[in-house]
C-alpha positions in Angstrom: -23.0 -0.9 -18.9 -25.5 2.0 -19.4 -27.6 2.4 -16.3 -29.6 5.4 -15.2 -27.4 7.7 -13.0 -29.5 6.9 -9.9 -29.4 3.1 -10.2 -27.4 1.2 -7.6 -24.9 0.1 -10.2 -24.3 3.6 -11.4 -23.9 4.9 -7.9 -21.5 2.1 -7.0 -19.3 2.8 -10.1 -19.3 6.5 -9.4 -18.1 5.8 -5.8 -15.5 3.3 -7.2 -14.1 5.9 -9.6 -14.0 8.5 -6.8 -12.1 6.0 -4.6 -9.6 5.4 -7.5 -8.8 9.1 -7.8 -5.2 8.4 -6.6 -4.5 6.7 -9.9 -3.8 7.7 -13.5 -7.0 7.9 -15.6 -6.0 4.9 -17.7 -5.3 2.8 -14.6 -8.6 3.9 -13.1 -10.6 3.0 -16.2 -8.9 -0.4 -16.5 -10.0 -1.3 -13.0 -13.5 0.0 -13.6 -13.7 -2.1 -16.8 -12.5 -5.2 -14.8 -15.2 -4.7 -12.1 -17.9 -4.0 -14.8 -16.9 -7.3 -16.4 -17.4 -9.0 -13.1 -20.8 -7.5 -12.7 -21.8 -8.4 -16.3 -20.6 -12.0 -15.9 -22.7 -12.2 -12.7 -25.7 -10.9 -14.5 -25.3 -13.4 -17.3 -25.1 -16.2 -14.8 -28.5 -15.2 -13.4 -27.4 -13.3 -10.3 -29.1 -10.1 -9.2 -27.3 -6.8 -9.2 -27.8 -6.5 -5.5 -26.1 -9.8 -4.8 -23.2 -9.0 -7.1 -22.7 -5.6 -5.5 -22.9 -7.2 -2.0 -20.2 -9.6 -3.0 -18.0 -6.8 -4.2 -18.4 -5.0 -0.9 -18.3 -1.3 -0.3 -17.0 0.6 -3.4 -14.6 2.7 -1.3 -12.9 -0.3 0.3 -12.6 -2.1 -3.1 -11.2 1.0 -4.7 -8.6 1.4 -1.9 -7.5 -2.2 -2.3 -7.1 -1.8 -6.1 -5.4 1.6 -5.8 -2.9 0.2 -3.2 -2.0 -2.8 -5.4 -1.5 -0.4 -8.3 0.6 2.0 -6.3 2.8 -0.8 -5.0 3.8 -1.7 -8.5 5.1 1.9 -9.0 8.9 1.6 -8.7 9.5 5.2 -9.7 8.3 6.5 -6.4 9.0 3.6 -4.1 8.8 5.4 -0.7 5.9 7.7 -1.6 3.9 5.0 -3.4 4.4 2.6 -0.5 3.1 5.2 2.0 0.2 6.1 -0.2 -0.7 2.4 -0.5 -0.3 2.0 3.2 -2.7 4.8 3.9 -5.3 3.4 1.5 -5.2 -0.1 3.0 -4.9 1.0 6.7 -8.6 1.1 7.2 -9.4 -2.3 5.8 -8.9 -4.3 9.0 -8.1 -3.8 12.7 -4.7 -5.4 12.3 -3.8 -3.0 9.5 -4.6 -0.1 11.8 -1.8 -1.2 14.1 0.7 -2.9 11.8 0.9 -0.4 9.0 1.6 2.7 11.1 4.1 0.8 13.2 6.0 -0.5 10.1 5.9 3.0 8.5 7.3 4.7 11.6 10.0 2.0 12.0 11.0 2.2 8.3 11.1 6.0 8.3 13.0 6.2 11.6 15.6 3.7 10.7 16.1 5.3 7.3 16.6 8.7 8.9 19.0 7.3 11.5 20.9 5.5 8.8 21.2 8.7 6.7 22.2 10.7 9.8 24.9 8.2 10.9 26.3 8.0 7.4 26.3 11.8 7.1 28.1 12.2 10.4 30.6 9.5 9.4 31.4 11.3 6.2 31.5 14.6 8.0 34.2 13.3 10.5 36.5 12.6 7.5 35.8 16.0 5.9 35.9 18.1 9.0 38.6 16.7 11.3 37.5 18.8 14.2 34.4 16.6 14.5 36.6 13.6 15.2 38.1 15.4 18.2 34.5 15.7 19.6 33.9 12.0 19.5 34.3 10.5 23.0 36.9 9.1 23.0 38.4 10.5 19.8 39.5 7.7 17.5 39.2 6.3 14.0 37.0 3.6 15.5 34.3 6.2 16.2 34.2 7.0 12.5 34.0 3.3 11.6 31.3 2.8 14.2 29.3 5.7 12.7 29.6 4.2 9.2 28.6 0.7 10.5 25.7 2.1 12.4 24.5 4.1 9.3 24.7 1.0 7.1 22.9 -1.2 9.6 20.1 1.4 10.2 19.7 2.0 6.5 19.5 -1.7 5.9 17.0 -2.2 8.6 15.0 0.7 7.3 15.0 -0.9 3.8 13.9 -4.2 5.4 11.1 -2.4 7.2 9.9 -0.8 4.0 9.9 -4.2 2.3 7.9 -5.6 5.1 5.5 -2.7 4.9 5.1 -3.2 1.1 4.6 -6.9 1.6 2.0 -6.5 4.3 0.1 -3.8 2.3 0.2 -6.0 -0.8 -1.3 -9.0 1.1 -3.9 -6.8 2.7 -4.9 -5.3 -0.6 -5.0 -8.8 -2.3 -7.1 -10.1 0.6 -9.7 -7.4 0.0 -9.6 -7.9 -3.8 -9.7 -11.7 -3.8 -12.3 -11.8 -1.0 -14.9 -10.7 -3.5 -14.1 -13.7 -5.8 -14.2 -16.1 -2.8 -17.5 -14.6 -1.6 -19.0 -14.8 -5.1 -18.0 -18.4 -5.5 -19.5 -19.3 -2.1 -22.7 -17.5 -2.9 -23.0 -19.0 -6.3 -22.3 -22.6 -5.1 -24.7 -22.1 -2.1 -27.5 -21.4 -4.6 -26.8 -24.4 -6.8 
């Protein structure tokens, strides 16, 4: 696809690449090639570039959806990648502006509480003076701290999974919306 640098297609793909800056260069170029293939296929079927680009939607929004999907597959940096993906998808719908920050705060808060409770539970075994400060001092307090830590950590993990699932669905909705829109436009013309 060799277009003059001021053509609508060239501008669109420049914005798409800029929106994919979160990704590794190879991932970025794979996505650009996929979208270029979509545009080429539309041209071969007789559609105008303006219609194809309209079906794709705004380049920034499409880039955020692709970047979020790619980041969610990154298991090496699960928390960080999940939060990056959440930030990228947060602006795609009104519901995402509410749901994503809420799940992110819940997940982080519960994970923090879980780590704190487990740390305090361990500290009461290592430093016996801490057990005396529990009100009332008893081994049940230590068990309660461990249980609370495990429950909070588990709920934090569940919240992270919910966040990742929601972000994945939101990103997929943006990405597949272009194919659904393209099919509707093509069938309406036939």
